[in-house]
N, C-alpha and C positions, 0 to 999 in steps of 0.2 A: 722574386727577390728573397734572398735568404738573410735572416738576421740572427745574430747570436747575442743573447743577453745573459748576464750572470748576476747573481746576487751574492754579496760577500757573506751573508748569513746562511745561504743555502749551500749544501755540500756538493751540488752538481750544477753544471751549466746545461742549458737547454737550447737545442737548435729549433728555431721557429720559422714561421712564414711571415708574410706582410702583417703589419700591425692591425689591420682590420678595424680602424676607427679608434684604436686606443692611443693614448698619448705615450710617448717614449718612456716617461716616468712610470706609467702604469704597467707598460710592457716589461719594464725592468723588475717589477715586483713579482712576476709570475715565476715560481721556481719549482713547483711540483706538478705532477700530471693528474692529480685527482680532480674529480668533478665537484668537490666541496667549494664553498665560498672562499675566495682567495682574499686574504686580508693582510694588511701591514699596519704600521702605527698610524697612518694617515689616510690611506686609500682603501675603499671597500668596493668589490665588484657588485654592481646592481644591474637588473634587467628592467627596461622600461615596460610598464604594463600596457602601454598604448601601442608602441611600434615593435617591441621585442628586441630593441637594440641593447647591446651590452655597453655599459659605460662605467666610469670610475670616478664618482664624485668625492671631493674632499668632505669628510664626514661633518665637519663643523661649519662649513661655509656654504653648502649647496642651497641655492635659492629656489630651484624648481622642485618643490615638494608640497604635499598636502598630508599633514599628519605624519604617518610612518611611510608613506609612499613617495618614492623618488622618481622624477621624470628626467629624460635626457635633454629636453629642450623646452623652450617657451611654447612652441606649437603643441607639443604633447600635453603640457600642463593645461592649456586652454581647451584642448579636445577632451580631457578628463572632466573639466568643469562643465563643458557643454553636455556631456553624457550624464553627469550628476544632476544638472538642472532639468534635463528631460525626464529623469526618473522622479523628481520631486514635484513636477507640475501635475495638476489635475487633468484628467482626460476631458476633452470637449472644448470648453471656452478658454482661449489663451489668457495668460495672466494679465490682470488689470482691466479686462473687458467684461461687461455685464451683458446678458441677453437683453434684447430691445425692450421686452415687457418689463423686466425688473428695473431697467434704467428709467423708463417712463414713470414708474411708480416712485422710484427714489427721487426723481426731479420734482414730481408733484408734492412729495412730502417735504422737500427742502423749501419750495415756494410757500407752502402752507405754514411751516414753522417760522419762516422769515416774517410773514405777515402777522404772526402772533407775537413777534417781538424778540425772538431768540437771536442772539448775535451771530455774526458770520463765523467768528472763531469757534463758537460752540457747535454750530452746524458742521463746520469742517472736521471737528473732533469726532462728532457723532457718526458721520458718514465716511470717515477716513479719506477725505478729499482735501485738496489745497484750498486756500482762500480764493485764489483766482478762479478755480473751477466753480466754487459757490457763487462768486460774482457773475460768472457767465450763465449759470442756471437761473439766477434771479433776474438777470437782464440789466445790470447796472454797469457803470464805468465804460460806457460807450459800446458795449456788446449787447446787441438786441436779441432777445429770445434765447432759446436753448440751442447751443452749438456743440454740445458734447455728444 
């Protein structure tokens, strides 16, 4: 499929091939053969860092971005977030889980402090747990024993 597109601000017309994923508006903006970033008043050529696809987001409205990085789709944005999260996690124990020995020590400490008269809200703040988890550890509100 042969396409011809011209730009009134460009001194030459260019013969091209199929659009290759570009919108017709973006294709109409290409008027030079250089490998530099092609820009106009509204569209800028970007390359997705995840899949390598070229796309032309409107500079003011594009939703798929993190900081200065632009992504071609929601899927690529989520993939970027998953890769970032994997880098930020500690190696070994998954986020939010304690090894069994530390969990047993923590639960014993929570029960001991509760018997001393410390409130459930204060225990939740000290141990970074929710009130429901504290209630489960101390065995009240219909939940018997430690189920965490």
